[in-house]
C-alpha positions as CSV (number, residue, x, y, z in Angstrom):
1,M,-4.4,-3.9,-33.4
2,T,-1.9,-6.6,-32.7
3,D,-2.4,-9.4,-30.2
4,R,-0.2,-9.4,-27.2
5,A,0.6,-12.3,-24.9
6,P,0.3,-11.9,-21.1
7,R,3.8,-11.1,-19.9
8,P,5.1,-12.1,-16.4
9,T,6.9,-9.2,-14.8
10,A,9.5,-9.5,-12.0
11,P,10.2,-6.1,-10.5
12,R,12.8,-5.9,-7.8
13,R,11.0,-6.9,-4.6
14,I,12.9,-4.5,-2.4
15,E,15.4,-1.6,-2.8
16,R,18.6,-1.3,-0.9
17,L,18.3,-1.2,2.9
18,A,20.5,0.9,5.1
19,T,20.0,-1.6,7.9
20,L,18.3,-5.0,8.2
21,P,15.4,-4.9,10.8
22,L,15.5,-7.9,13.1
23,F,13.4,-8.8,16.1
24,H,15.5,-10.6,18.8
25,K,14.0,-13.2,21.1
26,L,15.7,-12.4,24.4
27,D,13.5,-14.2,26.9
28,G,15.8,-15.9,29.5
29,R,19.0,-14.9,27.6
30,K,21.8,-12.8,29.1
31,V,22.1,-9.2,28.0
32,V,24.8,-6.8,29.2
33,L,24.3,-3.1,29.7
34,A,27.2,-0.8,30.8
35,G,26.5,2.8,31.8
36,A,24.9,5.0,34.4
37,S,22.9,7.7,32.6
38,E,19.2,8.4,32.0
39,G,19.6,7.0,28.5
40,A,21.1,3.8,30.0
41,L,18.1,3.6,32.4
42,W,15.7,3.8,29.5
43,K,17.7,1.1,27.6
44,A,17.5,-1.0,30.8
45,E,13.8,-0.7,31.0
46,L,13.4,-1.5,27.3
47,L,15.6,-4.6,27.5
48,A,14.0,-5.8,30.7
49,S,10.6,-5.7,29.0
50,T,11.7,-8.5,26.7
51,G,12.2,-11.0,29.6
52,C,16.0,-11.2,29.3
53,D,18.4,-11.7,32.2
54,L,19.8,-8.2,32.2
55,V,23.2,-7.5,33.8
56,V,23.7,-3.8,34.4
57,L,27.3,-2.6,35.1
58,A,26.5,0.8,36.7
59,G,29.8,1.9,38.3
60,D,29.0,4.0,41.3
61,S,25.4,4.8,40.2
62,A,23.6,1.5,41.1
63,A,20.9,3.4,42.9
64,L,19.7,4.7,39.5
65,F,18.6,1.2,38.6
66,A,17.3,0.1,42.1
67,A,13.6,0.5,41.3
68,L,13.9,-1.4,38.1
69,A,15.8,-4.2,39.7
70,A,13.2,-4.5,42.4
71,D,10.3,-4.7,40.0
72,P,11.3,-5.4,36.4
73,P,8.5,-5.6,33.8
74,A,9.7,-9.1,32.9
75,G,12.8,-11.3,33.4
76,K,15.5,-10.5,35.9
77,V,17.7,-7.4,36.4
78,E,21.0,-7.7,38.2
79,V,22.8,-4.4,39.0
80,L,26.6,-4.5,39.8
81,S,28.3,-1.5,41.4
82,R,31.4,-1.6,39.2
83,N,32.6,-0.8,35.7
84,W,32.5,-3.3,32.9
85,Q,35.1,-6.0,32.1
86,A,35.6,-7.9,28.9
87,T,34.7,-11.2,30.7
88,D,31.2,-9.7,31.5
89,L,30.3,-10.1,27.9
90,D,31.0,-13.8,27.7
91,G,27.7,-15.6,26.8
92,A,25.7,-12.5,26.2
93,A,23.1,-12.3,23.4
94,L,23.6,-8.5,23.1
95,A,26.0,-5.9,24.6
96,I,24.9,-2.3,25.0
97,A,26.8,0.6,26.6
98,D,26.4,4.3,27.2
99,I,30.0,5.5,27.4
100,E,31.2,9.1,26.8
101,Q,34.9,8.5,26.1
102,A,35.6,7.4,22.5
103,D,38.6,5.2,23.5
104,E,36.5,3.3,26.1
105,A,33.6,2.9,23.7
106,R,36.0,1.5,21.0
107,A,37.4,-1.0,23.6
108,F,33.8,-2.1,24.6
109,A,32.9,-2.7,21.0
110,A,36.1,-4.6,20.3
111,A,35.6,-6.8,23.3
112,A,32.1,-7.6,22.3
113,R,33.0,-8.4,18.7
114,Q,35.9,-10.6,19.8
115,L,33.3,-12.8,21.6
116,G,30.8,-12.6,18.7
117,V,28.3,-10.5,20.6
118,P,26.3,-7.8,18.7
119,V,27.1,-4.5,20.2
120,N,25.4,-1.1,20.4
121,L,27.0,2.2,21.8
122,V,24.4,4.8,22.6
123,D,24.8,7.8,20.2
124,K,28.0,6.4,18.7
125,P,26.8,4.8,15.4
126,E,30.4,4.2,14.3
127,F,30.8,1.5,17.0
128,C,27.3,-0.1,16.5
129,D,26.4,-3.5,15.0
130,F,22.7,-2.7,15.4
131,A,20.4,0.2,16.3
132,F,17.4,0.8,18.5
133,G,14.4,2.2,16.5
134,S,11.4,4.1,17.7
135,L,8.8,1.6,18.8
136,V,5.0,1.3,18.5
137,N,4.1,-1.2,21.2
138,R,1.0,-3.3,20.7
139,S,2.8,-6.4,21.8
140,P,2.9,-9.1,20.5
141,L,2.4,-6.7,17.6
142,V,5.5,-4.5,17.6
143,V,6.4,-1.9,14.9
144,A,10.0,-0.5,14.8
145,I,11.0,2.6,12.9
146,S,14.6,3.4,12.0
147,T,16.2,6.4,10.2
148,D,19.7,4.7,10.4
149,G,20.6,7.2,13.1
150,A,20.2,10.2,10.8
151,A,17.2,11.8,12.3
152,P,15.8,10.3,15.5
153,V,13.2,13.1,15.9
154,F,11.9,12.4,12.4
155,G,11.6,8.7,13.4
156,Q,9.7,9.7,16.5
157,A,7.3,11.8,14.5
158,I,6.6,8.8,12.2
159,R,6.0,6.7,15.2
160,A,3.4,9.2,16.5
161,K,1.6,8.9,13.1
162,I,1.6,5.1,13.3
163,E,0.4,5.2,16.9
164,A,-2.6,7.2,15.8
165,L,-3.3,4.7,12.9
166,L,-3.1,1.5,15.0
167,P,-5.8,1.3,17.7
168,A,-4.6,0.1,21.0
169,G,-7.0,-2.8,20.9
170,L,-5.0,-4.5,18.1
171,K,-2.8,-5.7,21.0
172,H,-5.5,-8.1,22.0
173,W,-6.1,-9.3,18.4
174,A,-2.4,-9.9,18.0
175,Q,-2.4,-12.0,21.1
176,A,-5.4,-13.9,19.8
177,A,-3.5,-14.6,16.6
178,K,-0.6,-15.9,18.6
179,D,-3.1,-18.1,20.5
180,W,-4.7,-19.4,17.4
181,R,-1.6,-20.2,15.5
182,P,-1.0,-23.7,17.0
183,A,-4.6,-24.7,16.2
184,V,-4.3,-23.6,12.6
185,Q,-1.0,-25.4,12.2
186,A,-2.4,-28.5,13.7
187,R,-4.9,-28.8,10.9
188,E,-2.0,-29.2,8.4
189,L,-3.8,-27.1,5.8
190,A,-2.3,-26.2,2.4
191,F,-0.9,-22.7,2.2
192,P,-3.9,-21.1,0.3
193,A,-6.2,-22.5,3.0
194,R,-4.1,-21.1,5.8
195,R,-3.8,-17.7,4.1
196,S,-7.6,-17.7,3.6
197,F,-8.1,-18.2,7.3
198,W,-5.7,-15.5,8.4
199,E,-7.4,-13.1,5.9
200,S,-10.7,-13.8,7.6
201,F,-9.1,-13.3,11.0
202,T,-7.7,-9.9,9.8
203,S,-11.0,-8.8,8.5
204,L,-12.6,-9.6,11.9
205,A,-9.8,-7.7,13.7
206,F,-10.0,-4.6,11.5
207,G,-13.8,-4.6,11.7
208,E,-13.7,-3.8,15.4
209,P,-10.1,-3.2,16.4
210,Q,-10.8,-1.7,19.8
211,R,-12.9,-4.7,21.0
212,R,-11.3,-7.6,22.8
213,P,-11.9,-10.9,21.0
214,D,-14.6,-12.9,22.9
215,A,-16.1,-16.4,22.8
216,G,-18.3,-15.4,19.9
217,D,-15.3,-14.4,17.8
218,H,-13.5,-17.7,18.6
219,A,-16.7,-19.6,17.6
220,S,-16.8,-17.7,14.3
221,L,-13.1,-18.3,13.6
222,R,-13.5,-22.0,14.4
223,S,-16.4,-22.2,12.0
224,T,-14.4,-20.4,9.3
225,L,-11.5,-22.8,9.8
226,D,-13.9,-25.8,9.5
227,Q,-15.3,-24.4,6.3
228,I,-11.9,-23.8,4.8
229,E,-10.7,-27.2,5.7
230,A,-13.8,-28.8,4.2
231,S,-13.3,-26.9,1.0
232,G,-9.9,-28.5,0.6
233,S,-8.0,-25.5,-0.9
234,G,-9.1,-22.3,0.8
235,G,-11.1,-21.5,-2.3
236,G,-9.9,-19.6,-5.3
237,R,-11.3,-16.2,-5.9
238,V,-11.0,-13.1,-8.0
239,T,-10.9,-9.5,-6.7
240,L,-11.3,-6.7,-9.2
241,V,-9.4,-3.8,-7.8
242,G,-9.4,-0.1,-8.8
243,A,-5.9,1.2,-8.9
244,G,-7.0,4.8,-9.3
245,P,-5.6,7.2,-11.9
246,G,-2.0,6.7,-10.8
247,D,-1.2,8.4,-7.5
248,P,-0.7,5.6,-5.0
249,E,-2.0,7.8,-2.2
250,L,-5.4,7.6,-3.8
251,L,-5.7,3.9,-3.2
252,T,-8.4,2.8,-0.7
253,L,-7.4,0.8,2.4
254,K,-9.4,-2.1,1.0
255,A,-7.5,-2.0,-2.2
256,I,-4.2,-2.1,-0.4
257,R,-5.4,-5.1,1.7
258,A,-6.4,-6.9,-1.5
259,L,-3.0,-6.2,-3.1
260,Q,-1.2,-7.5,0.0
261,S,-3.2,-10.7,0.1
262,A,-2.9,-11.6,-3.6
263,D,-1.3,-14.7,-5.0
264,I,-1.3,-13.4,-8.6
265,I,-1.9,-9.9,-9.9
266,L,-3.1,-9.4,-13.5
267,Y,-2.6,-5.7,-14.2
268,D,-3.0,-3.2,-17.0
269,D,-0.5,-0.8,-18.6
270,L,-2.3,2.1,-16.9
271,V,-1.4,0.8,-13.4
272,S,1.5,2.9,-12.1
273,A,4.7,1.3,-10.7
274,D,4.1,3.1,-7.4
275,V,0.8,1.3,-7.0
276,L,2.4,-2.1,-7.7
277,E,5.0,-1.3,-5.1
278,L,2.3,-1.6,-2.5
279,A,1.4,-5.2,-3.5
280,R,2.5,-8.3,-1.6
281,R,6.2,-9.0,-2.5
282,E,5.6,-12.7,-3.2
283,A,2.7,-12.2,-5.5
284,K,3.3,-13.2,-9.1
285,R,2.6,-10.4,-11.6
286,L,1.3,-10.6,-15.1
287,L,1.0,-7.7,-17.4
288,V,-2.2,-8.1,-19.5
289,G,-2.6,-4.6,-20.7
290,K,-4.3,-3.2,-23.8
291,Q,-2.9,-0.3,-25.7
292,G,-5.2,1.9,-27.9
293,Y,-4.4,0.9,-31.5
294,G,-1.3,-1.0,-30.2
295,P,-0.5,-4.5,-28.9
296,S,-3.2,-5.8,-26.6
297,V,-4.0,-9.0,-24.7
298,K,-7.3,-10.4,-25.9
299,Q,-10.1,-10.0,-23.4
300,D,-11.1,-13.7,-23.8
301,D,-7.6,-14.7,-22.8
302,I,-7.7,-12.6,-19.7
303,N,-11.1,-14.1,-18.8
304,A,-9.7,-17.6,-19.2
305,M,-6.7,-16.8,-17.1
306,L,-8.8,-15.5,-14.3
307,V,-10.9,-18.6,-14.2
308,A,-7.9,-21.0,-14.6
309,L,-5.8,-19.4,-11.9
310,A,-8.7,-19.0,-9.4
311,G,-9.6,-22.6,-10.1
312,Q,-6.2,-23.6,-8.7
313,G,-7.1,-22.1,-5.4
314,K,-5.3,-18.8,-6.0
315,H,-6.4,-15.3,-4.9
316,V,-6.3,-13.5,-8.2
317,V,-6.3,-9.7,-8.1
318,R,-7.3,-8.1,-11.4
319,L,-5.8,-4.6,-11.1
320,K,-7.3,-1.9,-13.3
321,G,-6.5,1.8,-13.7
322,G,-9.2,4.1,-12.3
323,D,-12.4,2.3,-11.2
324,P,-12.8,-1.3,-12.5
325,G,-16.5,-0.6,-13.3
326,I,-15.9,2.3,-15.6
327,F,-14.8,1.3,-19.1
328,G,-12.6,-1.5,-17.6
329,R,-14.4,-4.5,-19.1
330,A,-15.2,-5.7,-15.6
331,G,-18.6,-6.9,-16.7
332,E,-17.1,-9.5,-19.1
333,E,-14.7,-10.7,-16.4
334,I,-17.4,-11.0,-13.8
335,E,-19.6,-12.9,-16.2
336,A,-16.8,-15.4,-17.1
337,C,-16.1,-16.0,-13.4
338,A,-19.8,-16.4,-12.6
339,Q,-20.1,-19.1,-15.3
340,A,-17.2,-21.0,-13.8
341,G,-18.5,-20.7,-10.2
342,I,-15.6,-18.4,-9.2
343,P,-16.5,-15.9,-6.5
344,V,-15.7,-12.3,-7.4
345,A,-15.4,-9.2,-5.2
346,I,-15.1,-5.7,-6.4
347,V,-13.0,-2.9,-4.8
348,P,-13.9,0.4,-6.4
349,G,-11.2,3.0,-7.1
350,I,-11.0,6.7,-7.7
351,S,-11.9,7.1,-11.3
352,A,-9.7,8.9,-13.8
353,A,-12.4,11.6,-14.0
354,Q,-12.4,12.2,-10.3
355,G,-8.6,12.3,-10.1
356,A,-8.4,14.7,-13.0
357,A,-11.0,17.1,-11.5
358,A,-9.2,17.0,-8.2
359,S,-5.9,17.8,-9.9
360,L,-7.6,20.7,-11.6
361,G,-9.1,21.9,-8.3
362,L,-12.6,21.8,-9.7
363,S,-15.9,20.0,-9.2
364,L,-17.4,18.0,-12.0
365,T,-20.8,19.2,-11.0
366,H,-22.0,22.8,-10.2
367,R,-25.5,24.1,-9.3
368,D,-25.2,26.9,-11.8
369,H,-23.3,25.1,-14.6
370,A,-23.5,21.3,-14.5
371,R,-26.4,19.5,-13.0
372,R,-25.6,16.3,-14.7
373,L,-22.5,14.2,-15.2
374,Q,-22.0,11.7,-18.0
375,F,-19.2,9.4,-19.0
376,V,-18.7,8.2,-22.5
377,T,-16.1,6.1,-24.3
378,G,-14.4,7.4,-27.4
379,H,-13.3,3.9,-28.4
380,A,-15.7,1.1,-29.5
381,R,-14.8,-2.5,-30.2
382,D,-13.6,-1.6,-33.7
383,G,-11.4,1.3,-32.4
384,Q,-13.7,3.9,-33.8
385,L,-16.1,6.3,-32.1
386,P,-19.2,4.3,-30.9
387,K,-22.1,4.6,-33.3
388,D,-24.9,4.7,-30.7
389,I,-23.8,7.9,-28.8
390,D,-26.8,10.0,-27.7
391,W,-25.7,13.3,-29.3
392,A,-28.5,15.3,-27.8
393,A,-27.2,14.4,-24.4
394,M,-23.6,15.3,-25.4
395,A,-24.8,18.8,-26.5
396,D,-26.7,19.4,-23.1
397,P,-25.4,22.8,-21.9
398,V,-25.9,21.9,-18.2
399,A,-23.9,18.6,-18.3
400,T,-20.3,17.8,-17.7
401,T,-19.2,15.2,-20.2
402,V,-16.1,13.0,-19.6
403,V,-14.7,11.3,-22.7
404,Y,-12.5,8.3,-22.0
405,M,-9.9,7.0,-24.6
406,A,-10.5,10.0,-26.8
407,R,-7.1,10.7,-28.3
408,A,-7.8,9.3,-31.8
409,T,-11.5,10.0,-32.0
410,L,-11.9,13.4,-30.3
411,A,-12.3,15.3,-33.7
412,A,-15.1,13.0,-34.7
413,F,-16.7,13.5,-31.3
414,R,-16.4,17.2,-31.6
415,D,-18.0,17.2,-35.0
416,G,-21.0,15.1,-33.7
417,A,-21.5,17.3,-30.7
418,L,-21.4,20.5,-32.8
419,A,-23.9,19.0,-35.3
420,A,-26.2,18.3,-32.3
421,G,-26.0,21.9,-31.2
422,I,-23.3,22.2,-28.5
423,D,-22.0,25.7,-28.1
424,P,-18.6,25.7,-29.9
425,A,-17.2,27.9,-27.1
426,T,-18.0,25.3,-24.4
427,P,-14.9,25.0,-22.2
428,A,-12.9,21.7,-22.7
429,I,-9.7,20.4,-21.3
430,A,-7.6,17.3,-22.1
431,I,-5.6,15.8,-19.3
432,F,-2.7,13.4,-19.8
433,G,-1.6,11.1,-16.9
434,A,-4.0,12.7,-14.4
435,T,-2.5,12.7,-10.8
436,R,0.8,11.3,-12.0
437,P,4.1,13.2,-11.8
438,D,4.2,13.7,-15.6
439,E,0.6,15.0,-15.8
440,A,0.1,17.5,-18.7
441,R,-2.9,19.4,-19.9
442,V,-4.2,21.4,-22.8
443,S,-7.4,23.5,-22.7
444,G,-9.6,25.6,-24.9
445,M,-13.0,25.3,-26.4
446,V,-14.7,22.1,-27.6
447,A,-14.4,23.4,-31.2
448,D,-10.6,23.7,-31.2
449,L,-9.4,21.2,-28.6
450,P,-8.9,18.2,-31.0
451,E,-6.3,20.1,-32.9
452,R,-4.3,20.7,-29.7
453,L,-4.0,17.1,-28.5
454,G,-0.6,16.9,-30.3
455,E,0.8,19.2,-27.6
456,L,0.5,16.3,-25.1
457,P,2.9,13.3,-24.9
458,S,2.2,10.8,-27.6
459,K,1.8,7.7,-25.4
460,G,-0.3,7.4,-22.3
461,P,-3.8,7.9,-21.1
462,V,-5.7,11.0,-22.1
463,L,-9.1,12.1,-20.6
464,V,-11.2,14.9,-22.0
465,I,-13.7,16.9,-19.9
466,I,-16.2,19.1,-21.6
467,G,-18.6,21.5,-19.9
468,H,-19.1,24.9,-18.3
469,A,-18.0,23.6,-14.9
470,M,-14.5,23.5,-16.5
471,G,-14.6,27.2,-17.3
472,A,-12.3,28.2,-14.4
473,A,-9.6,25.8,-15.5
474,V,-9.7,27.0,-19.1
475,S,-9.6,30.6,-18.0
476,A,-6.7,30.0,-15.7
477,A,-4.9,28.2,-18.6
478,D,-5.6,31.1,-20.9
479,R,-4.2,33.5,-18.4
480,R,-1.0,31.4,-18.0
481,Q,-0.6,31.3,-21.8
482,A,-1.1,35.0,-22.1
483,R,1.6,35.7,-19.5
484,A,4.0,33.3,-21.3
């Protein structure tokens, strides 16, 4: 096995955007709206809610806007009973119009652009400098969704999903964050310390999102801020995060929050690019993976990096495939951090075994076939099969056995299990890249499975599951092979 140096990776932080989402501050600024339709009325209500000084050029339909002008949600609304003129746009922050005729719409856009005013024509994207998205309003928390005008109904459906995910009470927490910001800035803390405070604030908010922040919360936050300021750096820490078997949708919410608060991410080869895509864009990334019988970063070097980086006040996320506590060497990393006085948190992940079983549509346990579940590694420190395997347990007919890292040692494992008395016809299945788009499987009996591993791709994670609970998967595979 060759040594491998940790390698910084710099993936593209963001793919091409169809449009750039911006949030305009319009309080007290002039905005012009031309038109007299129900769509124009909705735009007027939306714009007035920002506190702008809205000028509506309503032609002969001023009555449509009378109620809004009499009682705007914020700012001022002036309604003029005439059509628009180019001079109306002078000094405007934005210009919006709902105009049917293409020639007039073109003229409105040209007049606005000549004055340097961003313009929007309702339902005429060819004349627009900006677009209105579907909104989720938890102001001062605002979420906007855009489909670049391609499918407004689709955008509205996405908005409905987000509405359901964001409790209405987050509005009050967002306001509390706005209120607290000056106090945090006044402390003139270093960036890690400020980030540490806002992570504490966020944990409090997500703990009880429907509750209004009260005096007790403010006292707790003030105490947190005092502690962070006294520590001087915000406190470096390490979080061991389970990345799951590959499918990013299997990440826990806690794992995503850890990834989005990381300063540095140390990740393994088994972590998929889709999972890394969910991490904080500004976080530095270091590939510290190990490859079976291939180039690998020494575990001692990884331990030293965790301690050194956290000692600089960084939040270091150690991102591991599957669950960090299952054959992920988490114990050694926890011990190294404990000896250095570095706090460690663990975020469990969906294990490779769970992901593989779910992909197979099977349960790892079964009242009739598998009343015990056991995980074993096929790869000891020397790269060989561990010498202390309990072979009697491996031969247990009512156990499901999951063998990790078994590609090179499965034949030796099979021989040991057969010598211990396992039924040679026990169903067994090998899964490559469980839950990933390139997932592949071979199945058969424990006696003949090692000779079939060559049918799988040569590089990548392989998991083997042995036991009578796998009988349905093996039978289905046999039926597919017979039909082929």
